[in-house]
N, C-alpha and C positions, 0 to 999 in steps of 0.2 A: 470715359469721360474721369470713370475714379481719379485716377493719373491726374487731368489736367485740375482736377476741383484740388487735390494733394496740392498740389504743387503750386496753384493761386491761394491757398491757404499759405504754404510754408512764406511765399513771398508776400503776405499781407501782414503774416508775425514778426518777420523781419522789419520792414517798413515801420511797421508798429513800434519796434525797437528804438530804430534810427527817428521817427519823431520828422519826418522831414514834409511837407504838404503836398509839393506837385508827386514824390514819389506815392506817398499815402492818395493819392487821385487814381495812378495808372494801378496801384493794388485793388484798390476799391472797383474800378472798373474794370478790369479782368474778372475778380469774382463777380462784378455782379454780371456779366457776359458769360461767363463760363455756369453760374446759376441759374441765369435764366434761359437760358438755350441760344441765346445770340440776340435777345432781345436790346433793342438800341435804347427803351424806357430803364429796361434791368439795367445797363452799362452805365448810362447816363446816373442813373441813383446812387448806384455803386462807387463810380468816381466822386459825386458828390459828400457820399459818407466818408467815404476814404480820407478826401480833401479833408474833411471837419474834427476826423480823427485825428489825422496826421498832426494838423493845426493846433489841437487842445493837446496833444503830448510833447508838442514843441514848444509846448509855455512855459 
């Protein structure tokens, strides 16, 4: 779990620097999936938050 979470956070940080909405949604979905142990709501919520962050950083 620790390595998966670290990997997800690394991907999230990389995507945040790129500022891409789709990639932010993917990274957020992966992070949400890992943080909530595979919960569908956590995955979708993470994707939404990641997409919003990616969109705002891209502006």
